[in-house]
N, C-alpha and C positions, 0 to 999 in steps of 0.2 A: 202485883205478882199473883196472875193465871194458873190456871191448872194446867199441869204438864202431862202431854201422852208420848205413846214409842208405840209406833206401826212395822213390823217389818214383814217379807216376803221375801221368796224362792223361787225361782222357775227358770227352767233351759231360753237359751239370751244366744239368739246368734246372727240378728241383725240390725240394724240402728237403730230407735224408735225410744219410746217414752220408756222409761225402767220406772221412776212411780211420781206421780201428780198427787199434793194436798190446796183442796180446795177450800175456804173456811166457807160458810155459813151466812147465809144475809144477811141474819141478824148478828153478827161478830165478829170476830178476824182472829187470826196466828199470827206467832211469832214462831220462824222454822229455828231452832237451834243449831240439828248437826245432819249428816248426808253418812250414808259408811253404804257401799256398794265393792265388795266380797265375791270371792269366788267361790263355789262350792270344793270341794278336796281333791278335787285332779288337779294336775299341773300345769293342764297349757296355759300358753302365753299368746297374747293379742295385743296391741296396742289401742287405744281411740281414745277418741276424747270422750269426756265427760262436761255435758251446757248443762247449765239452771238459769233457766228465764221463766221472765210471766209471760202468757199467752190468753190470749180472750175465753176460747175452748179449749178443755179436758181432750183426753183424745175417751175412745172404747177398747174393746173386748178382752180387754185382760179382765180383772177383779176387783171386786169393793175391798177391802181390809178392816176389819177392828181394828183401832186404837188402846190400845189396853192402856189405863187411867196408872200414871208413877206412883201413885199417893193414895194410901187404900179409903172407900170414901168416896172420892169423888163420882163425878157421876159423866155416864160415855159422854161421852166425843162428841158434836154436832160437828168435828172436819170431813167431809168426806177423803179420804185417801184411796187411792187406787195404783193398783200395780201390772207393770208387761203387757201394756197393751197395744194391741196390736193395729191401731188405725192412734197417728200421732196427735196429740197436741195439737189444735189452728189456731189462725186467724195474724195479731198480731206481735210479733215477739221481741219481749223487751229483755235480753242479758244479762246476767245478774254477774254471772262465773261463768270465765270453762281454763279446761286442763285438760291437756295432755295423760294417762296414764297407761300401767304395764294391768295388764287383768291382774294378772301372776301377784300385783304384789298389793289390788288393792285402791279405794280411793277414800276417804276420811277427807268431810270437810263441815271444821264444827267455827262457825263465828262467834267470835268475841263481841258481848251486849250491844257495841254501841253500832254493831256491825249486822245484827243480826234484821235478815228480811221480816217485814209487816209483811200481810199477805192480807186487804183488807176485804168487807164487809165483801162476798160474791168471787172474788178475785182467786187466785192460780199457780202457782210454783212448778212445774215440771225440771226436773232429774231426768237427761235424756243421752242417751250415746250416742258419737257423729258420727260415725260409720261401720261396717258389715266391722263382725266380731266373731272367731270362730265361734261352734257351737261349746257351749260349756255353760254349768250351772251356774246362778247369781242369788246370788244374797241383796238384800238393798233392806234399811234400816230409818228412820228417820225419827227427831226427838221435833218435839213439835210444842208450844204453848199456848192453850185457849181462852182468847179473852173475848167476855160481854158485852 
C-alpha cells in the first residue's frame, strides 16, 4: 500500500466546470479512493450532474491545494491537486462515472478496492459539474493513495 493523502477546498461556485482535478507525477501513480462534494451551511437547492473523467490536460485559473498526509511522518505528496478551475480541462475525455445530484444532499463517491481509478504517471482525473448551478459555497474533498 502507498501513502494516503487528503485534500480539501471551498469556494463559491455558480457555473458548470471543474470542481477538482488530481494529476499524478511523471514518476509515480495515484489511486483515487473517494470524492466528496457538499454545500456550505446555506439551504439552497439545485440539481446538476457530476462527472468524473480522465482528460489530456487539466484546467487553470483555480488554485493548487496542498494535500495532507493521513499518516504522521509521510512525505509531502507529489500529486498535484487543483480546485475550482475557471478554465476547464481539455483534450480527449474518457468518462469514468456520472451521476445526477441535488446540491443540498451533496455527493459522495467511495470506490470499492477493485474499482478505484488508477491515475498513471502524468495522468489526470477531473471531477466537474455539467450545467450551471445556483451560486453557493461548495466544499470538495478527495482522498487518494500515492504510489512510487
